[in-house]
NUMARKE-966704 format. One record per residue (C-alpha): residue in one letter; x, y, z. Coordinates in steps of 0.25 Angstrom, whole numbers, plus 5000, padded with zeros to 4 digits. Layout:
REM residues N
AXYZ
...
This chain:
REM residues 843
M483851165143
A482751115153
S481651145143
R482351065132
L482550945141
L481050945144
L480750955129
V481650835126
A480950755138
V479550785132
V479950735118
A480550615123
C479350575131
S478450605119
A479250515110
S479250405121
E477750405121
R477750395105
G478650265106
P480050245102
R480650335091
P481750295081
A483150315085
E483650465083
R484450475070
H485750525074
V486750585065
L487850485061
V489350515063
A490250455052
P491150345059
G492450395053
L493450295045
R492950165051
L491550105052
P490950095066
D490949965074
D489449955075
A489249875063
A490049765055
P489749685043
I489449535044
A489249505029
Y489049575015
D488249535003
L488649624992
H487949634979
L488549724967
D488049744954
L489249774945
D489349804930
P490749834925
E490249914914
K489550014923
P490150114932
T489350084944
F488849974953
S487749934963
G487649844974
T487049804987
V487649755000
A487049685012
I487949695024
R487649605036
A488149685047
K488249675063
I487749795070
T488549795083
K487949925090
P486549985090
T486550085079
D485650145068
H486650145057
V487850075051
W489050135043
L489550075031
H490650105021
A490150155008
D490950244998
E490550294985
L489250214984
V487850254982
L487050184993
G485650144990
A484550064998
A485050005011
T484249915021
W484549845033
T484049715040
G484249665054
A483749565064
A482349525065
G481949585052
T482349725056
G482949815045
G482649935036
T483250045027
L484650085029
A484750235028
L486050305023
D486450405033
P486850545027
V488150545036
E489350485028
G490550425034
D491950405028
E491550315016
M490450265026
R488850275026
A487950255037
F486650175036
R485450205045
F484650085050
G483450175053
K483450135068
R484450095079
I484749945077
E485449845088
P486649765085
G486449645076
E486549605062
V485949685050
T486049685035
L486349815028
T485949815013
I486449925004
A486249954990
F487350044983
T487950084970
G489350134966
A490350174955
L491450084949
D492350204946
H493250194958
D494750164953
Q495050034960
E494250064972
G492949994976
L492249944964
F492849994951
R492849954936
Q493949954926
R493849934911
A494849834904
H494949744892
G493649794887
G492849774899
W492449834913
Y492749764926
I492449794941
F493349774952
S493349804967
Q494349854976
G493949864991
E495249894998
S495449975005
V494150055008
F493350034994
A492349924997
R491450035002
R491450084987
F490749954982
T489849924994
P489449985008
C490149905018
F490949895031
D492249935023
E493349905034
P494249785034
R493849745048
F492449705043
K492749565037
T491449515031
P490949405021
W490549465008
R489549404998
V489649474985
T488649464973
L488949534960
T487949574949
V488749584936
P488649584921
S488449434916
S489649434908
D490649484919
V491349404929
A491149444944
L492149414955
S492249434970
N493049384982
M492249244982
P491849134972
E490649154964
T489449084970
A488249114960
T487949184948
R486549224942
D486049304931
V485449434935
D484949464921
D485449454907
Q486649544909
R487049524924
K487349414934
E487449404949
V488749334954
S488749294969
F490049264977
A490249184989
A490349265002
T491749305006
G492349275020
P492549395029
L493049505020
P493349645022
S492649735012
Y493849785005
L494149645000
V492749624993
A493149604978
I492349614965
A492749604951
V491749604939
G492049604924
P492249524911
F493449454918
E494149334912
L494349224923
V495549144922
E495549014931
V496949004938
G496548874946
K496448834961
L497648884969
G498148874983
K497848774994
A496348794993
K496348784978
L495848924977
P495148954963
V495949064956
R495549144944
V496049274937
A495049374932
V495549464921
Q494949554911
R494349474899
G495449424889
E496549434899
G496549294905
K497749244898
R498649354904
A498249314918
G499149194919
I500049254931
V498949214941
A499049064937
A500549074936
K500849134950
L499649144959
P499748994963
A501149004969
V500749134976
I499549074983
D500348944987
A501449034993
L500449115001
E499748995006
R501048935010
Y501449055018
V500049075025
G499848925027
E498348925022
P497648935009
L497249065002
P495949115009
L495149124997
A493949054990
K494449094976
L495349194970
D495149284958
V496249364953
V495649484946
A496349584936
V495949724937
P496349814926
H496849924935
L497149904949
F498149954960
G498749814961
A497949704967
M496949674978
E496849554987
N495349534987
P495049394992
G494649304981
L494749424970
I496149484970
T496249594960
F497549624952
D497949744943
E497849674930
P499349694926
M499649604938
L498849494932
L498949494917
G500349464911
E501349354908
P501749274920
R503149244915
V503449394916
K504149394929
P503849534934
F502349514931
A502349384938
N503149424950
N502149544952
F500949454952
V501549364962
L501849484971
V500449544970
A499749404970
A500449364983
H500149494990
E498649494986
L498549344990
A499249365003
H498149465006
Q497149345007
W497749325021
F498349455024
G497149555022
N496049465018
S496049355028
V496649435039
T496149585036
P496749705043
A495549765052
W495849905047
W496649975036
D497650015047
D498249875047
L498249865032
W499749815033
L499149685038
S498649655024
E499549725015
G500849705022
F500649555024
A500249535010
S501449615005
W502349535013
L501749395010
G501549434996
A503049474994
K503449345002
V502749254991
E503249344980
V504649304984
E504349154987
L503849144973
G505049214966
A504249334962
V505249434966
D506549454958
D507349514969
V506849474983
E507949554990
L507649684983
R506149664985
V506349655000
A507249775001
L506249864992
T505049825000
R505749865013
R506149995006
E504750025001
A504250005015
I505250085022
A505050205012
A503550195015
D503750205030
T504750325029
G504350465031
S502950525029
S502450395024
A502850305035
A501750225042
P501550115051
L500949985046
R499750005054
R499150145052
P497850215054
M496850235044
L496150375045
H495450395032
N494750305022
A495950335012
D496950285022
P496750135020
D496950145005
N498150235007
S498850135017
F499050035005
D500550075005
E501950035007
I501750035022
A500649935021
Y501349845011
Q502849865011
K503049905026
A502249795031
H502849695021
V504249735026
V503849735041
L503249595039
S504549545033
T505349605044
F504649525054
E504649395046
S506149415045
Y506249425060
L505349315064
G505649215052
E504749175040
E504049055047
A503749135060
F503249255053
R502349165044
D501749095056
V501449235062
L500649275049
R499949135049
A499549155063
Y499049295060
L498249255048
K497649135056
A497249225068
H496449325059
A496049245047
G494749305041
A494749425051
I495449555053
A496749585060
T497549705065
T499049735067
A498849695081
D498349555077
F499549525069
V500449575080
A499749485090
V499949365081
L501449405079
R501649425094
K501049285097
A501949225087
T503249295091
N503349385103
D503049525108
A504249595103
T504049545088
A502549585089
T502949725095
S503949745084
F502949715073
D501949805079
Q502949915080
Y503149895065
V501649905062
R501450035070
S502750115067
T503150195055
G504550195050
V505650095049
P506350045062
V507850075063
V508749975069
E510150015074
L511249905072
R512649885076
R513549765075
Q514349695086
C515449615081
D516349585093
G515949465100
D514549415096
H514149475082
K512849545083
V512049665078
I511549755089
A510149815085
H509349925090
A507949975085
R507650115086
D506350185091
G505950075100
R505649975089
T505849835088
V506349785074
P506549645068
V507949655063
C508649555054
I510149565054
G510849515042
Y512349465042
D513349395033
G514249285037
K514349155029
R512949195025
Y511949305026
E511149285039
E510149365047
A509749385062
C508449445066
R508049505079
L506949595085
V507749725088
G507349825098
E508149915107
H509349815107
E509549685100
E510849605097
I510749525084
P511849415083
V512549395070
F512949245070
Q514349255063
A515749225067
T516149355062
C515449485062
P514649475049
P514149585040
T512849625046
Y511549685039
G510549755048
N509249725040
G509449585035
R507949565030
A507649705025
G506749725038
Y505949845041
Y506949925048
H508150005046
T509549975051
M510650065056
W512050025060
I512450105071
S513850045072
D514749945065
A513849945053
P514149825044
H515349865035
G515150015039
S514150055028
V513150015017
R514250025006
D514949895012
L513749805014
T513749675006
L512349635010
K511949495007
P510449505004
A510149614994
R509049675001
L510049715012
R510749805002
V509549884999
V509149885014
A510449935018
G510250065009
D508850085014
D509350085029
V510450185025
A509350265019
A508450265031
R509650315039
I509750435030
D508250455031
R508350455046
G509450555046
E510550455051
L511450455040
P512250585035
A512450615020
A513850575020
D513650435025
A512350415017
I513050455004
V514150355007
E513150245009
L512350284996
R513550294987
S514050154992
M512750084988
L512450164975
D513850134970
S513849984974
K513649874964
D512549804972
P511149854967
Y510549824980
L511449914987
V511250014977
L509750004979
G510050024994
G510750144990
V509550194983
A508850204997
I509950295002
A509950384990
H508450404992
A508650435006
I509650545003
D508850594991
R507650625000
L508550715009
V509250794997
G508850934997
E508851024984
P510251084987
D510850944987
R509950884976
A510950904964
A512150854971
W511350734976
S510850704962
A512250714956
W512750614966
L511650514964
N511850524949
K513350474951
H512950354960
V511750294953
Q512350194944
G512050084953
L510550114951
N510650064936
G510049934940
E510849854930
N511049704932
V510049694943
K508649634945
S507549714939
E506849764951
L508249804957
A508549874944
E507249944944
Q507449994958
L508850044955
A508350114942
T507250184949
A508150234960
R509050294950
L507950364943
E507450424957
L508750464962
A509550504950
P508650524938
N509750604931
S510850504932
F510550444918
G511450464906
L510950554894
G510850444885
L509850364894
V509050494897
K508950514882
D508450374879
T507550374891
M506950504886
M506650444873
A505950324880
V505150424888
E504650494876
R504250364869
D503450324881
L502750464882
T502350454867
S501750314870
M501050364883
D502050294892
V502950334903
S504050274912
V504350344925
M505750294926
L506050334912
V505550474914
A506350484927
V507650474918
V507250584909
A506450674918
T507550774920
S507950784905
G506450784901
G506050894910
D504850984909
K504550934895
L504550784898
F503750814911
A502650884903
R502650774892
I502450664903
A501350754910
D500550764897
R500650614894
A500150594908
K498850664905
E498650574893
A499050434900
Q498050344906
G497950254919
D499250204925
M500150274914
R499650404918
E500150384932
E501550344926
F501550474918
Y501350554931
E502350474939
A503350504928
L503150654930
G503550634944
V505050594941
F505350734935
G506350824942
P506150954950
A506051044938
Q504750974934
A504050974948
P503251104945
L502751024932
A502250914941
V501551004951
A500851074940
L500150944936
L499450954949
G498651074944
D498251004931
A496750964933
S496850874922
I497750774929
E497250694941
I497850744954
D498450604958
Q499150604944
A499650744945
W500150724959
T501050604955
P502250674949
V502150784960
E502150674971
H503350604965
M504150734964
L503850774978
E504350644983
R505650644975
P506750714982
A507250784969
T505950844966
R505250864979
S505651014982
A505351054968
T503950984968
W503651044981
R503951184976
A503051164964
L501951104973
K501851204984
P501151314977
V500051224972
L499851144985
P498451194988
A497951144974
V498651014975
V498150974988
K496751004984
R496950914971
L497550804979
D496450804989
S496450664996
D497850634990
V498550754997
D499250645006
E500050614994
L500550764993
L500850765008
A501650635007
A502450684995
V502850825002
G503450735013
S504550715003
L505050855005
C506350885013
D506551025015
K506151125027
T505551235018
E504751135010
R504251065023
A503751205028
E503051225015
V502351095015
A501851115029
Q501451255026
T500751235013
L500151095015
Q499651115030
P498451195026
L498151115013
V498050975020
A496850925027
D496850875041
A496950725035
G498250765028
K498950835040
P499550705045
Q500150675031
L500650815030
A501350805044
R501950675039
A502550745026
L503050855035
A503750755044
A504350685032
I504950815027
D505450845041
H506150705041
C506750735028
I507350865032
A507950805044
S508550695037
R509150785027
S509750865038
K510350745044
L510950695031
G511850815031
D512750865019
L512350785007
A513050864997
G514350845005
A514150695006
L513850684991
A515150764988
H516050654995
């Protein structure tokens, strides 16, 4: 040791005599999921050379950045790009080559300055090339109407696929975009065009004004032979609006001029300020997942924009989608979640406000039904292995994109509606305006919103809201009526929660009383006599349970005034079954009364009860349960009711009692299915009616057609295979071994069969022997398998899941496997508490 220290000292002395040496080049360690805090962008200058006829693109980006700590490198996001020449310049003429480090991060690359630099501003200039073959991610191209078009999709983590950048929403930075494109094409971006010059005889360069502070995921580009349709100047700021559609389709884009002005006016009235844009282009994409709220350039799936404005379903859908995307201009674009763990601040507010505008503009045929169904969808997502808080951690790069789900949309929507009901519309609007004003043009977190809410209301309300954001599952509120002396409802929220509760009651008219309920709260019912009382007057995000003196004794006697409450009543009974708090005898009484009622909303409430029981039915009771349902589904015909309600009832009948249809209808339906298959078409609902009678032969016919189908229709074919019975489960599993079928398509029918109570056990038996090969094929999609097996409800199957999947699942999938096993355990426990179902059905 001593001799080694002496050698080090001699070398150091020698080096000192020769003068300073360059900083030692250390081996970098990748920073993980998030970029380090030693650098941040100040401004971007992005140049892209794009030709829709070619499958690749090239570009350069100049990033003015602030270095906050002494360093010899900088990390940037870059994914599936070929990185070329790179340089840097700093203060006082410093600069040089940026060398790409061989160490790769998680969709990141490190660039070396060649020396250690001090904090200050630098400009990083990087050339790159990329491909346009990503399906609706990054930059991608599509062919339609005889021409090629290029579009961008940066959300959630795909801007890094068309430029190196700081690809996190906390970095809100001005962007200046310049596009070189074919001379005959139209080029669009977030901001108005400022200049166009010819590059040569075939290309032009189009420059756009700099954006305001913008996260990378909202940078938007569209290039192609578009037809531009002028809509006019809309809103308080007289915003110029155009529609960009594929050439020759301009006459079919009238929905924008017909409906968008009212949408903008309604949003501006609510927020109290003009739409925060310099211009707006509404762009049709031939094939898109839906729509994307890029400021100044909102993209829509083409069928949402092209159609007849007088067709009500088409017009209503446009209003809903447009209201959602424009609400994002404040919630998400102006005020941006600092990180994807707070995605609900963007998607939840846009869903809630978009739905509010939709109702105001009369674009909902059945408001009461929509309210009840949104609550039902949210609660379904927040139950079992899929339950999640609004604010949830992001551990992998796939997590942000996977979090665009019913939790971020529907759960957040209903939670916001719950607090609006409690606070009142005007007070809640004032909270939102204060939040937008406090964080305009910046980023925000859940804590920021809760702080605004606390200042505008009180600690108790803010604490309750924060509980909702950070908790999974639906709160349960116990209720009892007191009718002697003062008429009141005494409420208690379980599990230490505080819940905004609105009690509905009937006197001379329907009224509501709202209170924040914790350990004990007395809610006055202001009537001369003790009135009929309903525990969830506004379809809030909580379940109610009457623990004594339930109104009229049971659900079957309720004559609920608002139609939404008739649906909610059934949902709350279903929740009691799921929690193991309602035995089979009582559950069947409630179910029979609702299914046999003449009220379609009560019938739809009964559907929730039926589904709750259906999940708990084991194979020994399956035949008796199916026979009982077949006798009590006549109320599910959906006759003489509004279209959306009729569709809900018809779908429920197909799911719960697919064998309840008469022979004549089955025969006619089979003929219709055969005609569809001949013309390469399929209807999942029609196939459900005839799946049992069609058996293996029909399954094989649809499977063969699925291989021949293209695009979305192919997906429909594979979904249709998922409605067959347990006898066809082995045939569905066999598709997973067919290398000619893409794994995500082959998985679709298996997933549906695993999740359906009537087919889950048969599907598991067929799947278990081939699990190693299936897991290998699913690869990154193995979470879908783990979620699906969470639908099982049997002790033996639970042991088999643990034994067979534990060694096959990587460490990253272990938490999902644990959630699936917990869901199976919960189902087994609830089944045990349900008790004697066969006996209950016999009475």
